[in-house]
ZAMARGU-4260 file (C-alpha; in steps of 0.2 Angstrom, whole numbers, plus 5000, padded with zeros to 4 digits):
<rodrens>
0) 5105/4878/5101 | 5099/4887/5085 | 5109/4890/5070 | 5120/4906/5070 | 5110/4921/5062
5) 5124/4924/5050 | 5122/4906/5043 | 5103/4909/5042 | 5106/4926/5033 | 5118/4918/5020
10) 5106/4904/5017 | 5092/4917/5013 | 5104/4926/5001 | 5109/4910/4992 | 5090/4906/4990
15) 5086/4923/4983 | 5101/4924/4971 | 5103/4906/4966 | 5098/4897/4950 | 5089/4908/4937
20) 5085/4921/4950 | 5084/4939/4944 | 5091/4945/4961 | 5110/4950/4961 | 5119/4949/4978
25) 5129/4966/4980 | 5141/4963/4995 | 5150/4979/4990 | 5136/4990/4996 | 5137/4992/5015
30) 5137/5011/5018 | 5125/5025/5014 | 5138/5033/5002 | 5139/5016/4992 | 5120/5015/4992
35) 5118/5032/4985 | 5132/5029/4972 | 5123/5013/4966 | 5106/5022/4965 | 5114/5036/4955
40) 5123/5024/4943 | 5106/5015/4939 | 5096/5031/4937 | 5109/5037/4925 | 5109/5021/4915
45) 5090/5021/4914 | 5090/5039/4908 | 5105/5040/4896 | 5095/5047/4882 | 5086/5061/4893
50) 5103/5065/4901 | 5111/5066/4884 | 5125/5054/4891 | 5130/5068/4903 | 5131/5062/4921
55) 5121/5071/4935 | 5131/5085/4942 | 5133/5086/4961 | 5120/5100/4963 | 5107/5090/4952
60) 5110/5074/4962 | 5109/5084/4979 | 5092/5089/4973 | 5087/5071/4969 | 5093/5065/4985
65) 5082/5077/4994 | 5067/5072/4983 | 5069/5053/4987 | 5071/5055/5005 | 5054/5056/5013
70) 5047/5061/5030 | 5037/5045/5032 | 5035/5028/5024 | 5017/5034/5019 | 5025/5049/5009
75) 5037/5037/5000 | 5022/5026/4995 | 5013/5041/4988 | 5028/5045/4978 | 5030/5027/4972
80) 5012/5027/4965 | 5020/5038/4951 | 5011/5043/4935 | 5004/5029/4924 | 5015/5017/4933
85) 5031/5027/4931 | 5040/5035/4946 | 5049/5051/4942 | 5062/5063/4949 | 5064/5080/4941
90) 5079/5091/4938 | 5082/5108/4930 | 5096/5108/4917 | 5098/5125/4909 | 5081/5130/4903
95) 5075/5112/4902 | 5066/5101/4915 | 5072/5083/4914 | 5059/5070/4920 | 5070/5055/4925
100) 5062/5038/4927 | 5067/5030/4944 | 5056/5015/4942 | 5043/5008/4929 | 5031/4997/4938
105) 5025/4991/4921 | 5042/4984/4919 | 5040/4970/4932 | 5053/4956/4930 | 5060/4965/4914
110) 5063/4981/4905 | 5073/4994/4916 | 5070/4985/4932 | 5086/4981/4942 | 5085/4969/4957
115) 5098/4968/4970 | 5101/4961/4988 | 5112/4969/5001 | 5116/4963/5019 | 5125/4970/5034
120) 5121/4988/5029 | 5129/5000/5042 | 5116/5013/5048 | 5128/5025/5058 | 5123/5036/5072
125) 5119/5054/5070 | 5118/5070/5081 | 5099/5067/5083 | 5093/5065/5101 | 5087/5047/5099
130) 5100/5041/5087 | 5115/5037/5098 | 5120/5019/5091 | 5127/5012/5075 | 5116/4998/5069
135) 5118/4984/5056 | 5103/4979/5045 | 5102/4960/5040 | 5095/4959/5023 | 5087/4972/5011
140) 5080/4970/4994 | 5083/4985/4982 | 5073/4989/4966 | 5082/5001/4955 | 5094/5004/4969
145) 5080/5009/4981 | 5078/4999/4997 | 5060/4992/4996 | 5059/4976/5007 | 5069/4975/5023
150) 5071/4958/5032 | 5077/4955/5050 | 5082/4937/5055 | 5083/4928/5071 | 5088/4910/5075
155) 5077/4898/5083 | 5082/4903/5101 | 5072/4919/5098 | 5054/4923/5093 | 5051/4932/5077
160) 5043/4946/5088 | 5061/4950/5093 | 5064/4955/5075 | 5048/4965/5075 | 5053/4974/5090
165) 5070/4977/5083 | 5063/4986/5068 | 5051/4996/5079 | 5067/5002/5088 | 5076/5006/5072
170) 5062/5016/5066 | 5060/5026/5083 | 5079/5029/5081 | 5077/5037/5064 | 5088/5023/5056
175) 5077/5022/5040 | 5082/5038/5033 | 5088/5044/5016 | 5085/5030/5003 | 5079/5018/5017
180) 5064/5030/5020 | 5057/5021/5004 | 5055/5004/5013 | 5037/4998/5010 | 5037/4981/5017
185) 5046/4972/5032 | 5049/4954/5034 | 5054/4945/5051 | 5058/4927/5054 | 5066/4915/5066
190) 5069/4903/5052 | 5054/4892/5057 | 5041/4906/5057 | 5040/4920/5045 | 5029/4936/5045
195) 5027/4952/5035 | 5020/4969/5038 | 5018/4986/5030 | 5031/4999/5034 | 5024/5011/5048
200) 5028/5023/5061 | 5035/5016/5077 | 5020/5021/5087 | 5009/5011/5075 | 5020/4996/5077
205) 5019/4997/5095 | 5001/4991/5093 | 5009/4974/5091 | 5003/4958/5082 | 4988/4964/5073
210) 5000/4973/5061 | 5008/4956/5056 | 5003/4942/5044 | 5010/4926/5039 | 5010/4919/5021
215) 4998/4905/5016 | 4997/4896/4999 | 4983/4896/4987 | 4974/4882/4997 | 4976/4892/5013
220) 4990/4881/5020 | 5003/4891/5030 | 5021/4894/5023 | 5032/4897/5039 | 5049/4892/5034
225) 5060/4907/5029 | 5067/4899/5013 | 5049/4893/5008 | 5043/4911/5011 | 5057/4917/5000
230) 5052/4906/4986 | 5034/4911/4987 | 5035/4929/4991 | 5052/4936/4988 | 5057/4930/4971
235) 5054/4940/4955 | 5040/4945/4950 | 5032/4942/4966 | 5042/4954/4977 | 5040/4968/4965
240) 5021/4965/4963 | 5020/4965/4982 | 5026/4983/4981 | 5018/4989/4965 | 5001/4980/4965
245) 4997/4974/4982 | 5000/4989/4993 | 4986/5002/4997 | 4988/5019/5003 | 4974/5024/5016
250) 4973/5043/5014 | 4962/5045/5028 | 4973/5037/5041 | 4989/5041/5032 | 4995/5023/5032
255) 5002/5011/5021 | 4993/4994/5019 | 4999/4978/5012 | 4986/4964/5007 | 4986/4948/5016
260) 4990/4932/5006 | 4972/4926/5004 | 4968/4944/4996 | 4982/4942/4984 | 4977/4924/4979
265) 4959/4930/4976 | 4965/4945/4965 | 4976/4933/4955 | 4961/4920/4953 | 4951/4934/4946
270) 4965/4939/4934 | 4966/4922/4928 | 4948/4920/4926 | 4946/4936/4916 | 4960/4931/4904
275) 4949/4916/4900 | 4933/4927/4899 | 4925/4918/4914 | 4915/4925/4928 | 4914/4919/4946
280) 4914/4924/4964 | 4926/4927/4979 | 4920/4919/4995 | 4930/4929/5009 | 4922/4928/5026
285) 4915/4944/5033 | 4928/4954/5042 | 4943/4949/5032 | 4945/4965/5022 | 4934/4961/5007
290) 4932/4980/5003 | 4951/4982/5001 | 4952/4966/4991 | 4938/4971/4979 | 4946/4988/4977
295) 4963/4981/4972 | 4955/4968/4961 | 4944/4980/4952 | 4959/4991/4949 | 4971/4977/4944
300) 4959/4970/4932 | 4961/4986/4922 | 4980/4986/4924 | 4982/4968/4919 | 4969/4964/4906
305) 4971/4975/4890 | 4954/4969/4883 | 4944/4976/4897 | 4939/4994/4893 | 4931/4999/4910
310) 4929/4991/4927 | 4914/4995/4937 | 4913/4992/4955 | 4895/4991/4959 | 4887/4993/4976
315) 4870/4997/4984 | 4866/5016/4987 | 4865/5013/5006 | 4883/5006/5006 | 4889/5020/4995
320) 4882/5033/5007 | 4891/5024/5022 | 4907/5016/5025 | 4912/5009/5007 | 4912/5025/4999
325) 4923/5033/5012 | 4935/5018/5011 | 4936/5018/4992 | 4939/5037/4992 | 4953/5035/5005
330) 4961/5022/4994 | 4958/5031/4978 | 4965/5048/4983 | 4983/5042/4979 | 4978/5032/4964
335) 4973/5035/4946 | 4955/5030/4950 | 4938/5039/4948 | 4926/5037/4962 | 4909/5041/4955
340) 4898/5045/4970 | 4888/5059/4962 | 4869/5059/4960 | 4871/5064/4942 | 4868/5050/4929
345) 4875/5061/4916 | 4892/5060/4924 | 4891/5041/4923 | 4886/5042/4905 | 4901/5054/4901
350) 4913/5042/4910 | 4907/5027/4901 | 4908/5035/4884 | 4924/5045/4886 | 4936/5032/4878
355) 4947/5031/4894 | 4952/5015/4902 | 4946/5018/4920 | 4938/5011/4935 | 4921/5018/4940
360) 4913/5016/4957 | 4894/5018/4955 | 4878/5012/4963 | 4866/4999/4956 | 4852/5012/4956
365) 4861/5024/4945 | 4866/5011/4933 | 4848/5005/4932 | 4842/5023/4929 | 4854/5025/4915
370) 4849/5009/4906 | 4830/5010/4909 | 4827/5029/4908 | 4841/5039/4900 | 4849/5029/4886
375) 4839/5029/4870 | 4841/5014/4858 | 4849/5018/4842 | 4859/5033/4848 | 4878/5034/4847
380) 4880/5034/4866 | 4868/5019/4868 | 4878/5008/4856 | 4895/5014/4863 | 4890/5009/4881
385) 4881/4993/4876 | 4896/4987/4867 | 4909/4991/4880 | 4920/4977/4886 | 4917/4979/4905
390) 4920/4969/4921 | 4908/4972/4935 | 4914/4969/4953 | 4900/4968/4965 | 4903/4970/4984
395) 4891/4961/4995 | 4885/4953/4979 | 4868/4946/4986 | 4863/4962/4995 | 4869/4974/4981
400) 4861/4966/4966 | 4846/4954/4965 | 4846/4940/4953 | 4832/4950/4943 | 4842/4966/4942
405) 4858/4957/4937 | 4849/4949/4923 | 4843/4965/4916 | 4860/4974/4917 | 4869/4958/4910
410) 4857/4958/4895 | 4861/4977/4892 | 4880/4975/4892 | 4883/4963/4878 | 4902/4960/4883
415) 4902/4959/4902 | 4911/4949/4915 | 4904/4948/4933 | 4914/4945/4949 | 4904/4944/4965
420) 4912/4946/4983 | 4903/4939/4997 | 4906/4933/5015 | 4890/4922/5015 | 4887/4913/4998
425) 4870/4905/4995 | 4871/4886/4993 | 4859/4873/4989 | 4856/4870/5007 | 4849/4888/5009
430) 4845/4893/4992 | 4833/4907/4987 | 4815/4904/4984 | 4811/4899/4966 | 4806/4914/4955
435) 4803/4908/4938 | 4820/4903/4931 | 4830/4916/4941 | 4846/4909/4949 | 4844/4903/4967
440) 4862/4900/4972 | 4878/4910/4971 | 4885/4898/4959 | 4870/4900/4947 | 4871/4919/4949
445) 4889/4922/4946 | 4898/4906/4941 | 4910/4895/4951 | 4919/4900/4967 | 4936/4907/4961
450) 4944/4908/4979 | 4938/4904/4996 | 4943/4910/5013 | 4931/4904/5026 | 4928/4909/5044
455) 4938/4894/5050 | 4953/4900/5039 | 4952/4918/5045 | 4951/4913/5064 | 4966/4901/5061
460) 4976/4915/5053 | 4970/4927/5067 | 4963/4939/5053 | 4947/4939/5064 | 4942/4932/5081
465) 4932/4917/5085 | 4914/4917/5093 | 4909/4914/5111 | 4890/4910/5111 | 4878/4910/5126
470) 4860/4904/5124 | 4851/4910/5139 | 4833/4908/5134 | 4821/4897/5144 | 4825/4879/5145
475) 4807/4873/5142 | 4803/4870/5124 | 4785/4874/5125 | 4786/4892/5130 | 4773/4904/5123
480) 4781/4917/5112 | 4771/4930/5122 | 4783/4928/5136 | 4796/4936/5126 | 4786/4952/5124
485) 4783/4954/5143 | 4792/4968/5153 | 4799/4955/5165 | 4808/4946/5151 | 4815/4962/5144
490) 4821/4967/5162 | 4830/4950/5163 | 4838/4953/5146 | 4844/4971/5152 | 4850/4964/5168
495) 4862/4953/5158 | 4867/4968/5147 | 4870/4980/5161 | 4875/4970/5175 | 4883/4954/5169
500) 4893/4960/5154 | 4908/4968/5163 | 4921/4958/5153 | 4911/4957/5137 | 4910/4976/5136
505) 4928/4978/5141 | 4925/4987/5158 | 4942/4981/5164 | 4950/4992/5151 | 4944/5008/5159
510) 4934/5023/5154 | 4936/5027/5135 | 4943/5010/5131 | 4927/5000/5134 | 4918/4990/5120
515) 4901/4992/5113 | 4886/4980/5111 | 4871/4979/5099 | 4854/4973/5105 | 4844/4967/5091
520) 4825/4963/5092 | 4812/4957/5081 | 4801/4973/5079 | 4802/4991/5079 | 4789/4992/5093
525) 4799/4981/5104 | 4815/4991/5100 | 4806/5007/5106 | 4800/4998/5122 | 4818/4993/5126
530) 4823/5011/5123 | 4810/5018/5135 | 4814/5004/5148 | 4833/5008/5147 | 4829/5027/5150
535) 4819/5023/5166 | 4833/5011/5172 | 4846/5024/5170 | 4836/5038/5178 | 4834/5026/5193
540) 4815/5024/5191 | 4814/5005/5189 | 4817/4990/5200 | 4832/4985/5190 | 4848/4994/5196
545) 4865/4996/5188 | 4879/4987/5198 | 4889/4998/5209 | 4906/4990/5202 | 4902/4996/5185
550) 4898/5013/5190 | 4915/5014/5198 | 4923/5012/5181 | 4910/5021/5170 | 4899/5032/5180
555) 4888/5037/5165 | 4885/5019/5159 | 4875/5015/5149 | 4875/5028/5135 | 4863/5021/5122
560) 4854/5025/5105 | 4842/5017/5094 | 4840/5016/5075 | 4827/5009/5063 | 4819/5013/5047
565) 4805/5025/5050 | 4796/5018/5034 | 4798/5000/5038 | 4780/4999/5044 | 4768/5010/5035
570) 4754/5008/5047 | 4764/5013/5062 | 4775/5026/5052 | 4768/5041/5062 | 4771/5033/5078
575) 4788/5028/5073 | 4793/5045/5067 | 4786/5053/5084 | 4796/5040/5094 | 4812/5043/5083
580) 4810/5062/5086 | 4811/5059/5105 | 4826/5047/5103 | 4835/5061/5092 | 4832/5074/5105
585) 4840/5062/5118 | 4855/5059/5106 | 4857/5078/5103 | 4857/5082/5121 | 4870/5068/5124
590) 4882/5074/5111 | 4878/5092/5106 | 4871/5087/5089 | 4856/5094/5080 | 4848/5080/5070
595) 4829/5078/5067 | 4818/5067/5057 | 4821/5077/5041 | 4839/5072/5041 | 4838/5055/5048
600) 4851/5049/5035 | 4864/5061/5043 | 4860/5054/5060 | 4862/5036/5054 | 4879/5041/5047
605) 4885/5050/5062 | 4879/5035/5073 | 4889/5023/5062 | 4905/5034/5064 | 4902/5036/5082
610) 4901/5017/5084 | 4915/5013/5073 | 4927/5025/5083 | 4939/5027/5068 | 4940/5046/5070
615) 4951/5052/5085 | 4937/5062/5093 | 4927/5046/5096 | 4940/5039/5107 | 4935/5051/5121
620) 4922/5044/5133 | 4911/5059/5131 | 4909/5055/5112 | 4905/5036/5114 | 4890/5025/5115
625) 4889/5008/5125 | 4874/5001/5116 | 4863/5003/5101 | 4846/4995/5099 | 4842/4989/5081
630) 4830/4978/5072 | 4840/4974/5056 | 4851/4990/5053 | 4870/4987/5056 | 4868/4968/5056
635) 4876/4967/5039 | 4891/4977/5031 | 4895/4987/5046 | 4912/4988/5053 | 4916/4993/5070
640) 4931/4984/5078 | 4927/4990/5095 | 4910/4982/5095 | 4911/4966/5105 | 4894/4959/5109
645) 4878/4955/5100 | 4863/4953/5111 | 4849/4944/5102 | 4831/4945/5109 | 4823/4938/5093
650) 4820/4921/5085 | 4833/4913/5075 | 4837/4920/5057 | 4843/4911/5041 | 4861/4904/5041
655) 4868/4919/5030 | 4860/4932/5042 | 4866/4923/5057 | 4884/4924/5051 | 4882/4942/5045
660) 4875/4947/5062 | 4888/4937/5072 | 4902/4945/5061 | 4899/4962/5068 | 4907/4957/5084
665) 4923/4948/5079 | 4934/4961/5071 | 4952/4963/5079 | 4953/4978/5091 | 4965/4976/5106
670) 4974/4963/5116 | 4959/4961/5128 | 4946/4958/5115 | 4949/4939/5111 | 4931/4934/5105
675) 4916/4940/5097 | 4903/4938/5110 | 4885/4933/5106 | 4871/4931/5119 | 4853/4924/5114
680) 4838/4926/5125 | 4825/4915/5116 | 4823/4897/5111 | 4840/4891/5116 | 4838/4874/5108
685) 4832/4881/5091 | 4846/4894/5092 | 4860/4881/5095 | 4853/4871/5081 | 4853/4886/5069
690) 4869/4893/5074 | 4878/4876/5072 | 4870/4874/5055 | 4876/4891/5050 | 4894/4889/5057
695) 4895/4872/5048 | 4889/4879/5032 | 4901/4893/5032 | 4916/4884/5039 | 4918/4872/5024
700) 4936/4867/5021 | 4943/4873/5038 | 4950/4861/5050 | 4957/4860/5068 | 4951/4877/5075
705) 4936/4881/5085 | 4924/4893/5077 | 4913/4895/5092 | 4914/4891/5110 | 4901/4889/5123
710) 4900/4889/5142 | 4901/4870/5144 | 4916/4867/5133 | 4926/4882/5140 | 4922/4876/5158
715) 4929/4858/5153 | 4945/4866/5147 | 4947/4877/5162 | 4944/4862/5174 | 4958/4852/5165
720) 4970/4868/5165 | 4967/4870/5184 | 4971/4852/5187 | 4987/4853/5176 | 4993/4868/5186
725) 4990/4860/5203 | 4999/4844/5197 | 5015/4854/5194 | 5013/4864/5210 | 4999/4864/5222
730) 5004/4882/5227 | 5013/4895/5218 | 5028/4893/5230 | 5030/4875/5225 | 5033/4881/5207
735) 5050/4889/5213 | 5056/4871/5217 | 5054/4864/5200 | 5068/4859/5188 | 5071/4871/5173
740) 5062/4859/5161 | 5047/4858/5173 | 5046/4877/5174 | 5045/4877/5155 | 5030/4865/5157
745) 5023/4877/5170 | 5024/4892/5158 | 5014/4883/5144 | 5002/4876/5156 | 4999/4893/5164
750) 4996/4901/5147 | 4983/4888/5144 | 4975/4892/5161 | 4976/4911/5158 | 4966/4909/5141
755) 4953/4897/5148 | 4950/4908/5163 | 4949/4924/5153 | 4936/4916/5142 | 4926/4909/5157
760) 4925/4926/5164 | 4918/4933/5148 | 4902/4923/5150 | 4887/4931/5158 | 4884/4917/5170
765) 4902/4918/5177 | 4902/4921/5196 | 4918/4921/5206 | 4910/4909/5219 | 4910/4894/5206
770) 4929/4894/5207 | 4928/4885/5223 | 4920/4870/5214 | 4937/4868/5205 | 4948/4871/5221
775) 4953/4888/5213 | 4951/4907/5217 | 4955/4924/5209 | 4968/4927/5222 | 4976/4910/5218
780) 4976/4915/5200 | 4985/4931/5203 | 4998/4923/5214 | 5002/4910/5200 | 5002/4925/5188
785) 5016/4933/5199 | 5026/4917/5199 | 5024/4915/5180 | 5032/4932/5178 | 5046/4928/5189
790) 5049/4911/5180 | 5048/4919/5163 | 5062/4931/5168 | 5072/4916/5175 | 5070/4906/5159
795) 5076/4921/5148 | 5093/4918/5155 | 5102/4904/5145 | 5109/4890/5155 | 5127/4888/5150
800) 5128/4869/5152 | 5112/4865/5142 | 5117/4865/5124 | 5100/4859/5118 | 5090/4870/5130
805) 5075/4875/5119 | 5071/4893/5124 | 5053/4899/5129 | 5048/4913/5119 | 5042/4929/5128
810) 5028/4933/5116 | 5013/4930/5126 | 5003/4943/5136 | 4992/4938/5151 | 4974/4941/5147
815) 4965/4936/5162 | 4976/4947/5173 | 4967/4963/5174 | 4962/4974/5189 | 4947/4986/5188
820) 4951/5004/5184 | 4942/5015/5196 | 4935/5030/5187 | 4941/5048/5193 | 4923/5055/5191
825) 4916/5041/5202 | 4928/5045/5216 | 4924/5064/5215 | 4905/5059/5216 | 4909/5049/5232
830) 4918/5064/5239 | 4903/5075/5235 | 4892/5063/5245 | 4904/5063/5260 | 4904/5083/5259
835) 4885/5082/5258 | 4885/5071/5274 | 4894/5085/5283 | 4880/5097/5280 | 4867/5091/5292
840) 4862/5094/5310 | 4874/5088/5324 | 4860/5076/5330 | 4861/5066/5313 | 4880/5067/5311
845) 4889/5051/5317 | 4908/5051/5318 | 4908/5032/5316 | 4899/5033/5299 | 4910/5048/5294
850) 4926/5038/5298 | 4920/5023/5289 | 4917/5033/5273 | 4934/5041/5275 | 4942/5024/5276
855) 4932/5017/5261 | 4937/5033/5251 | 4956/5030/5256 | 4955/5012/5249 | 4947/5017/5233
860) 4959/5032/5230 | 4974/5020/5234 | 4967/5008/5221 | 4965/5023/5209 | 4983/5028/5212
865) 4990/5012/5205 | 4985/5018/5188 | 4987/5037/5191 | 4999/5041/5205 | 4999/5060/5203
870) 4980/5061/5203 | 4979/5048/5217 | 4990/5058/5228 | 4980/5074/5225 | 4964/5064/5230
875) 4973/5058/5245 | 4976/5076/5250 | 4958/5081/5247 | 4952/5067/5259 | 4965/5073/5272
880) 4959/5091/5271 | 4941/5086/5273 | 4945/5075/5288 | 4955/5088/5296 | 4944/5103/5293
885) 4925/5098/5290 | 4918/5115/5292 | 4928/5122/5278 | 4921/5110/5265 | 4902/5111/5271
890) 4892/5116/5256 | 4907/5115/5244 | 4906/5109/5226 | 4920/5096/5228 | 4922/5095/5209
895) 4927/5113/5208 | 4939/5111/5223 | 4948/5096/5215 | 4949/5103/5198 | 4957/5119/5205
900) 4970/5109/5213 | 4973/5100/5197 | 4975/5116/5188 | 4987/5123/5201 | 4998/5107/5200
905) 4998/5108/5181 | 5003/5127/5182 | 5017/5122/5194 | 5024/5110/5181 | 5022/5123/5167
910) 5032/5136/5177 | 5046/5124/5182 | 5048/5119/5164 | 5047/5137/5157 | 5060/5143/5170
915) 5072/5128/5166 | 5072/5132/5148 | 5069/5151/5149 | 5053/5150/5139 | 5037/5161/5139
920) 5025/5153/5151 | 5010/5157/5141 | 5017/5148/5125 | 5021/5133/5136 | 5003/5134/5144
925) 4995/5135/5127 | 5004/5119/5120 | 5000/5110/5136 | 4982/5112/5136 | 4980/5109/5117
930) 4992/5093/5116 | 4982/5079/5109 | 4987/5061/5103 | 5005/5064/5106 | 5006/5079/5095
935) 5008/5098/5099 | 4995/5110/5092 | 5008/5122/5083 | 5025/5113/5085 | 5035/5123/5072
940) 5029/5140/5079 | 5033/5134/5097 | 5050/5129/5092 | 5054/5145/5084 | 5047/5156/5099
945) 5055/5144/5111 | 5072/5146/5104 | 5071/5165/5103 | 5066/5166/5122 | 5080/5153/5126
950) 5093/5161/5116 | 5090/5178/5125 | 5093/5170/5143 | 5108/5159/5139 | 5126/5164/5137
955) 5131/5150/5126 | 5115/5143/5118 | 5116/5127/5108 | 5113/5127/5089 | 5095/5130/5084
960) 5093/5114/5075 | 5098/5104/5090 | 5088/5115/5102 | 5072/5112/5091 | 5074/5093/5092
965) 5078/5093/5111 | 5064/5105/5116 | 5051/5095/5108 | 5057/5079/5116 | 5058/5087/5133
970) 5041/5094/5131 | 5033/5077/5127 | 5043/5066/5138 | 5047/5077/5153 | 5033/5090/5155
975) 5018/5080/5147 | 5022/5064/5156 | 5020/5074/5172 | 5005/5084/5166 | 4994/5071/5157
980) 4990/5061/5172 | 4983/5078/5180 | 4975/5085/5164 | 4966/5070/5156
</rodrens>
């Protein structure tokens, strides 16, 4: 049995407040009133002079209470940014406005900062609809009386995820209100495993584990024990720095972000180096959040090192035009940062000469233009800029600045420090070609590595996914390269892409939730040939056909595009431009856009956004792509978490280029995306050798985790897992007879089988028939999975007599257990085929064929109804009608018939809801058809109009504030839960 949670809680408080700690335990603060009184006392003490020793009046404090109570954690974060590190509230006293300092984030571990620990705070229920229970919080850390870090503790009998889910529930109940709305960071622990995450809405936390991170030390070793975590992260100054220095506000997504430990260690390493006037580089693997790290590092250098006058974040123009600029702008919108993204070099000169300590984001091209063409030696601005004490931070430091360019810039700025960020450093083994005395490695170019976080570290910490690699090229070694240029070879490649990538491209997720792939080839001409072949295949004009099973899920598959530089090959530039014009016409027809060759950059930007799917509109299937064909574009610096697979029909690249290209695929996305997938189609032995070399080179310092898995290794693990399960119970029924301890073994064994089976199914060469070689089947897996769920429920119940009964944590989701989701449009298409069959002469019509088609449609609609019961029932009704009255449906457009039935069903729901609440039907109808992403179009207007209608028709109406809350809840949870299956 685990320790009592009260004992764990007390030990944590003792750890925080013991010795020379700056935390003070306040056991007298347990209620909201006591919390406000404490905040008021600290605020008055820190502002005695401004208040002229006069306490805040009730009305003044009421105004302050309102100002520090926020609608969201993000809004609280915006307020806590403050002005030059100071966070204020403002009150009017007579004719004077008093600006009272709530916190001074420059007074970390001193000055006016007060650090307190409270526990067992009572969050009482309110009259709100969802807030019907009193709650007690475990441990909360206050800075100047404001709750900033909240900790939920469990004992070893529970998973830390239980604490996570508890916090999610408290948020959904509205418990974090008033001063508690200022929380910026949550910590959850079951004593032996401890995690932290940024404060967020309950809907965001519902996404699960990708929000959570554990702590690692400076050598990337995990810190799991809750007391060790407290020593490393929650003591002062570290806890205050987590809030003040290591949080980022993403303005675009309206989210609060907290840096992961390796990002913090990198920033601290840069700070330490800059204090000693030493340059260097940060090696953080691609996909681990370098842009955010480099943003915070650049900003914090300016905050922490008084001798630095300017920090310049230097990037390549192409990067600035794409995702980096948008990310930086989003982070900087709530910060005191200038993002210089204009084309005006004069603006850059003004910023460098204005005497302000600031961070500037600019391009390498603009800086070069300033140095070589604009500044005149001997002028005042030339001397001022040249003598600035400046720190350069260079993202993707090898792509953004060449050794030659860096040398020129470095020679101009007499007092400069340089910090490079890269996921793929250049080592002795893959050094640049010799060019005079220019540096050839990252060490020579920037200095020593200040902090490393390799791909092995990132995979171990679940910051990125591992890779699954298939080398499908011809096994013979002496194959002529001309073979790879034939249409037969290209058709074989596309057969894999189109018909053998069901799991790779996430078809099991259903329409709108599938993944994307990149097909990269060795030349623009070959990319164009692939594009034309794909067009013929999709139009049904080629021998290669698309698998019917895939069409069931995504009828319009594949949706594809192409991108390349139209000036990459001068001799063929005219041809390339003509071909690109045709491709742009196809793209415009697919998405209703208007791009042409003259604004090709706008097309590329739109293509990037569409592939990244970070805007809500791109989550709809109609706005998505399945595949993009490239030569070199998008293989470095491009971030699209929904991109799962890289298909490579080209010869092997350099180690750094292999890792960069692979890393497009291994971003975290959803529960079903468990690997970055890579498939090669040429020279398998050469590819394996170069891939192994690249992974070995860029996995230095990591141990005990597989970076890449291949078919043979996964098949071996799967074979062992099947044998293990069969040893426990030859059939699922035999599992029922096992002892409690044996059932625990079954749980862990089946989880292992689930992982290996899911990975096996992700390979292109997987066929269900091969399972027979291992005395296994898909049906057997599903039967074991059903038994797994039953046993898991059984083991959740504690066994009274077993004092030392170690619990099995219910924190694993089956990943191989997924049924194909049949697409609605596919069924409508089949129905149209059935109706078309009716419209022929009686001699050609055969009752047996008609009956067979009806039966097949019933089976498919029944399968569809498992995911969408309402729409499934409607389809069943259509099938019944066609079967009973054939003549009525001859020549009919079945899509029109079905959609009319959908609209009628929705209208019935609208009328029922409007009648129940005495509302205007048109008001309800407008909100129903404009409801998106869980939000109403005009919520406040609707609530006001709804209350007016409701009040007129009810003798004793409820209070307006209560009605406004209830009507929205009922609209979302009663009406829309019935309507959405019919509408979308």
